[in-house]
C-alpha positions in Angstrom: -53.8 111.3 21.0 -51.5 110.6 24.0 -48.6 109.5 21.8 -49.1 112.6 19.7 -48.9 114.9 22.7 -45.8 113.0 24.0 -44.1 113.3 20.6 -44.9 117.0 20.5 -43.4 117.5 24.0 -40.2 115.8 22.8 -40.2 118.0 19.7 -40.5 121.1 21.9 -37.6 119.9 24.0 -35.5 119.3 20.9 -36.4 122.8 19.6 -35.4 124.3 22.9 -32.0 122.7 22.7 -31.5 123.5 19.0 -31.7 127.3 19.0 -29.0 127.9 21.6 -26.7 125.3 19.9 -27.2 126.8 16.4 -26.8 130.4 17.6 -23.7 129.5 19.5 -21.9 127.9 16.6 -23.3 130.1 13.7 -24.4 133.4 15.2 -27.6 135.3 14.2 -26.4 136.3 10.8 -25.3 132.9 9.4 -28.2 131.1 11.1 -30.5 133.8 9.7 -29.2 133.1 6.2 -30.1 129.4 6.7 -33.6 130.3 7.9 -34.1 132.6 5.0 -33.2 129.9 2.5 -35.6 127.6 4.4 -38.3 129.5 2.6 -37.4 127.4 -0.5 -38.5 124.0 1.0 -41.6 125.7 2.5 -42.6 127.0 -0.9 -41.7 123.7 -2.6 -44.3 121.9 -0.4 -47.0 123.9 -2.2 -46.2 121.8 -5.2 -47.9 118.8 -3.6 -51.4 120.2 -4.4 -52.8 118.6 -1.3 -51.8 115.2 -2.5 -50.2 114.2 0.9 -53.4 114.8 2.8 -55.4 113.0 0.1 -53.1 110.0 0.5 -53.8 109.9 4.2 -57.6 110.0 3.7 -57.8 107.6 0.8 -55.3 105.0 2.3 -57.4 105.0 5.4 -60.6 104.4 3.4 -59.1 101.5 1.4 -57.6 100.0 4.6 -61.1 99.8 6.1 -62.2 98.0 2.9 -59.2 95.7 3.0 -58.3 96.8 -0.5 -54.5 96.7 -0.5 -54.3 96.9 -4.2 -55.8 100.4 -4.2 -53.5 101.4 -1.4 -50.5 100.4 -3.5 -51.8 102.4 -6.4 -52.5 105.6 -4.4 -49.1 105.6 -2.7 -47.2 104.8 -5.9 -49.0 107.5 -7.9 -48.4 110.0 -5.1 -44.7 109.2 -4.9 -44.1 109.5 -8.7 -46.3 112.6 -9.1 -44.6 114.4 -6.2 -41.1 113.4 -7.4 -42.0 114.9 -10.8 -43.3 118.1 -9.3 -40.2 118.3 -7.1 -37.9 118.0 -10.0 -39.8 120.8 -11.8 -39.4 122.9 -8.7 -35.7 122.1 -8.6 -35.3 123.1 -12.2 -36.9 126.5 -11.5 -34.6 127.0 -8.5 -31.5 126.4 -10.6 -32.8 128.6 -13.4 -33.7 131.5 -11.1 -31.0 131.0 -8.5 -29.6 134.5 -9.0 -33.0 136.2 -8.9 -33.9 134.3 -5.7 -30.7 135.5 -4.0 -31.3 139.1 -5.2 -34.8 139.0 -3.8 -33.5 138.5 -0.3 -31.0 141.4 -0.6 -28.1 139.5 0.8 -24.8 141.3 1.0 -21.9 140.0 -1.2 -20.5 137.5 1.3 -23.9 136.1 2.2 -24.9 136.0 -1.5 -21.9 133.8 -2.3 -22.8 131.4 0.6 -26.4 131.4 -0.5 -25.4 130.6 -4.1 -23.5 127.6 -2.9 -26.3 126.3 -0.6 -29.3 126.9 -2.8 -28.9 123.9 -5.2 -28.5 121.5 -2.3 -31.5 122.9 -0.5 -33.4 122.5 -3.7 -32.5 118.8 -3.8 -33.7 118.4 -0.2 -36.9 120.1 -1.2 -37.6 117.4 -3.7 -36.8 114.7 -1.2 -39.0 116.2 1.5 -42.0 116.0 -0.7 -41.5 112.2 -1.2 -40.8 111.7 2.5 -44.0 113.5 3.6 -45.9 111.1 1.4 -44.6 108.1 3.3 -45.5 109.8 6.6 -49.0 110.4 5.3 -49.2 106.7 4.3 -48.3 105.6 7.8 -51.0 107.9 9.2 -53.5 106.5 6.7 -52.6 103.0 7.8 -53.7 103.9 11.3 -50.2 104.4 12.7 -50.1 108.1 13.3 -48.0 107.2 16.3 -45.3 105.9 14.0 -45.6 109.0 11.8 -45.2 111.2 14.8 -42.3 109.1 16.0 -40.6 109.4 12.6 -40.7 113.2 12.8 -39.3 113.1 16.3 -36.5 110.8 15.3 -35.6 113.0 12.4 -35.3 116.1 14.6 -33.2 114.3 17.1 -30.9 113.0 14.3 -30.6 116.5 12.8 -29.6 118.1 16.1 -27.2 115.3 17.2 -25.3 115.1 14.0 -25.2 118.8 13.6 -23.5 119.1 17.0 -20.9 116.5 16.0 -20.2 118.3 12.8 -20.0 121.7 14.4 -17.2 120.5 16.6 -15.5 119.3 13.4 -15.7 122.9 12.1 -18.1 122.2 9.3 -20.1 125.4 10.1 -23.3 125.9 8.1 -22.7 122.8 6.1 -23.3 120.9 9.3 -27.0 121.8 9.0 -27.1 120.8 5.4 -25.5 117.4 6.0 -27.5 116.7 9.2 -30.8 117.6 7.5 -30.0 115.3 4.6 -29.0 112.4 6.8 -32.2 113.0 8.9 -34.4 112.7 5.8 -32.7 109.4 4.8 -33.2 108.0 8.3 -36.8 109.0 8.3 -37.3 107.5 4.8 -35.8 104.2 5.8 -37.9 104.1 9.0 -41.1 104.8 7.0 -40.3 102.2 4.3 -39.7 99.5 6.9 -42.8 100.3 8.9 -45.0 100.5 5.8 -43.8 97.2 4.4 -44.6 95.5 7.7 -48.1 96.7 7.4 -48.8 96.5 3.7 -46.7 95.0 0.9 -46.2 98.1 -1.4 -43.9 98.0 -4.4 -43.4 101.6 -5.6 -41.8 100.6 -8.9 -44.8 98.6 -10.2 -45.9 100.7 -13.2 -49.2 98.9 -13.4 -50.2 100.8 -10.2 -50.3 104.0 -12.3 -53.9 104.3 -13.5 -56.0 107.4 -14.3 -58.9 106.6 -12.0 -56.8 106.6 -8.8 -54.9 109.7 -9.9 -58.2 111.5 -10.4 -59.3 110.6 -6.9 -56.1 111.8 -5.4 -56.1 115.0 -7.4 -59.8 115.8 -6.8 -59.6 115.5 -3.0 -56.1 117.2 -2.9 -57.3 120.3 -4.7 -60.2 120.6 -2.3 -57.8 121.3 0.6 -55.0 122.8 -1.3 -56.3 126.4 -1.1 -56.2 126.6 2.7 -52.8 125.0 2.9 -51.4 127.3 0.2 -52.3 130.6 1.9 -51.0 129.3 5.2 -47.7 128.2 3.8 -47.2 131.6 2.2 -47.4 133.5 5.5 -44.2 132.5 7.1 -42.0 132.6 4.0 -43.4 136.0 3.1 -42.5 137.4 6.6 -39.0 136.0 6.4 -38.5 137.5 2.9 -39.7 140.9 4.1 -37.5 140.8 7.2 -34.5 139.8 5.1 -35.1 142.7 2.7 -35.9 145.5 5.1 -34.6 144.5 8.5 -31.6 142.4 7.7 -31.0 138.7 7.7 -29.9 138.7 11.4 -33.5 139.7 12.3 -34.9 136.4 11.0 -33.7 134.2 14.0 -35.4 136.5 16.4 -38.7 136.2 14.5 -38.3 132.5 14.0 -37.5 131.7 17.7 -40.5 133.7 18.9 -42.9 132.5 16.1 -42.0 128.8 16.3 -41.7 128.9 20.1 -45.2 130.3 20.5 -46.7 127.9 18.0 -45.0 124.9 19.6 -46.5 125.9 23.0 -49.9 126.2 21.3 -49.5 122.9 19.5 -49.3 121.0 22.8 -53.0 121.8 23.2 -53.8 121.6 19.5 -52.5 118.0 19.3 -55.1 116.9 21.8 -57.9 119.0 20.3 -57.5 117.3 16.9 -59.7 114.5 18.2 -62.6 116.9 18.1 -63.0 116.7 14.3 -63.7 112.9 14.0 -65.9 113.0 17.2 -68.0 115.9 15.7 -68.2 114.0 12.4 -69.5 111.0 14.2 -72.1 113.0 16.1 -73.3 114.7 13.0 -73.9 111.3 11.2 -75.3 109.5 14.2 -77.5 112.0 16.2 -80.5 114.0 15.0 -80.0 116.7 17.6 -76.3 116.9 17.1 -76.0 120.7 17.2 -76.9 120.8 21.0 -74.3 118.1 21.8 -71.6 119.8 19.7 -72.3 123.0 21.6 -71.8 121.2 24.9 -68.5 119.7 23.7 -67.2 123.1 22.6 -68.3 124.7 25.9 -66.4 122.0 27.8 -63.2 122.4 25.6 -63.2 126.1 26.1 -63.4 125.6 29.9 -60.3 123.4 29.7 -58.4 125.9 27.5 -59.2 128.7 30.0 -58.4 126.7 33.1 -55.2 125.1 31.8 -54.0 127.3 28.9 -54.6 130.7 30.3 -52.4 130.2 33.4 -49.7 128.6 31.3 -49.6 131.4 28.7 -49.9 134.1 31.5 -46.9 132.6 33.3 -44.8 132.5 30.1 -45.8 136.0 29.2 -44.8 137.4 32.6 -41.6 135.4 32.8 -40.6 135.5 29.1 -37.6 137.8 29.5 -35.8 135.9 32.3 -36.7 132.5 30.8 -35.4 133.5 27.3 -32.2 134.9 28.9 -31.6 131.7 30.8 -32.4 129.6 27.8 -30.2 131.4 25.2 -27.5 132.6 27.6 -24.9 134.7 25.8 -26.9 134.5 22.6 -29.9 136.3 24.2 -31.1 139.3 22.3 -33.0 142.1 24.1 -35.3 142.4 21.0 -36.6 138.8 21.5 -38.9 139.1 24.6 -41.2 141.8 23.2 -41.6 139.8 19.9 -42.3 136.6 21.9 -44.9 138.3 24.1 -46.9 139.6 21.2 -46.8 136.3 19.4 -47.7 134.5 22.6 -50.8 136.6 22.9 -51.7 136.0 19.3 -51.3 132.2 19.5 -53.4 132.1 22.7 -56.2 134.0 20.9 -55.9 131.5 18.0 -56.1 128.6 20.5 -59.5 129.9 21.5 -60.6 129.5 17.9 -59.3 125.9 17.4 -62.4 124.1 18.7 -64.6 126.2 16.4 -62.2 125.5 13.5 -62.4 121.7 14.0 -66.2 122.0 14.6 -66.5 123.6 11.1 -64.3 120.9 9.6 -66.2 118.1 11.3 -69.6 119.3 9.9 -68.1 119.7 6.4 -67.9 123.5 6.3 -64.6 123.3 4.4 -65.2 126.7 2.7 -65.3 128.4 6.1 -62.0 126.7 7.1 -60.5 127.9 3.8 -61.7 131.5 4.6 -60.1 131.3 8.0 -56.7 130.5 6.4 -57.2 133.2 3.8 -58.1 135.9 6.4 -55.0 135.0 8.5 -52.5 135.2 5.6 -54.0 138.1 3.7 -54.6 140.3 6.7 -51.1 139.6 8.2 -49.5 140.3 4.8 -51.5 143.5 4.4 -50.4 144.8 7.7 -46.8 144.0 7.0 -46.9 145.8 3.6 -48.7 148.8 5.1 -46.0 149.1 7.8 -43.3 148.8 5.1 -44.9 151.6 3.0 -45.3 153.8 6.1 -42.6 155.9 7.8 -42.3 153.1 10.4 -39.4 150.6 10.2 -40.3 147.0 9.3 -39.0 145.3 12.5 -39.6 141.9 14.0 -41.9 143.5 16.6 -44.1 145.0 13.9 -44.2 141.7 12.0 -45.3 140.0 15.2 -48.1 142.6 15.6 -49.2 141.8 12.0 -49.3 138.1 12.6 -51.2 138.5 16.0 -53.7 140.8 14.3 -54.4 138.0 11.8 -54.9 135.5 14.6 -57.3 137.8 16.3 -59.5 138.4 13.3 -59.4 134.8 12.2 -60.5 133.6 15.7 -63.4 136.0 15.7 -64.4 134.8 12.2 -64.4 131.0 13.1 -66.3 131.6 16.4 -68.9 133.6 14.6 -69.3 131.1 11.8 -69.4 128.2 14.2 -72.3 129.7 16.2 -74.1 130.7 13.0 -73.8 127.3 11.4 -74.9 125.5 14.6 -77.9 127.8 14.9 -78.9 126.9 11.3 -78.5 123.2 12.1 -80.7 123.5 15.2 -83.6 124.9 13.3 
């Protein structure tokens, strides 16, 4: 847990450095174009059908049994399957490239740039599916610290190389090249670490058998639904902003949205230990409901004592902090958006213990419903605003997302109390 929190703190620092750098060299419009096309890799990740998470779980199970042959089979099947799904996705991107560009309503100059970038981003989308499988394998082998470290190394490589290329006047292609190099570095890192832990040969066709594929597919589909609706939320908001507010509005939304989530993730990273602890209590204690309530009560106290002052300070000082951080690239539209999303993410933080409690006691359906409520309600509010006389702005989108967070938090808290009451009877 400690290494995860440290890695997340470093990621927040890298993110804090990245935005001023990218905005300085590219400006809001060009960087907004890059962020808009970032929807493509996000949507491509839906093609994994939950396989990556299934790899993590099943590799961990086989490691406990000492069954290295099954580990080889699961990882090999996952890599080949996701490579195939990625190539199908790439083919669709190439076939519908013009329609994708029209969907974002880019102007003629941006459309030409997007048309050049899109095939390369499609290739990176294939690669990232395979890369995520290797990271999941490391986590399943009990080395989540290495998986977190790999992610941090990748972000550092992207930023460092991009800065060098910016000074060589590569402009937006700097992000394309630095991202590709980052993926290669992460890939090599994962391969080396995995081979040190378990001898896996991914080209062994005998590892491809139906039984292991079914196990991966069965578990993957069980968690795919929740991941699907969550992944759709951010691309949908970027698409709507690009169409109705302009591509230069996307960086404002992205900075506020990702910044608020990164702040929340510092606490979330530590709270993830709740799920296995609650699972252990459920299987080992007869009166587990009372103990789970005690743990939730304690965690909520910590969130209020530590998180509330932090979020309050950031809320009150958001404008001067953002202005100091971004300098000449500061936009007056940013602080209100950040404040609304900061409130929303703090409310969602209050629901995280309940979410992990539901997951720990095998209430996967409730976890899925929480994802569905968040995505559906946020999208409904955005569409309603767009159809109304109001303009669809970054501030209105932030209200929509925060509304989804609020209702989702109320839902998971209600379901947690209801389920624990049933278990106590």
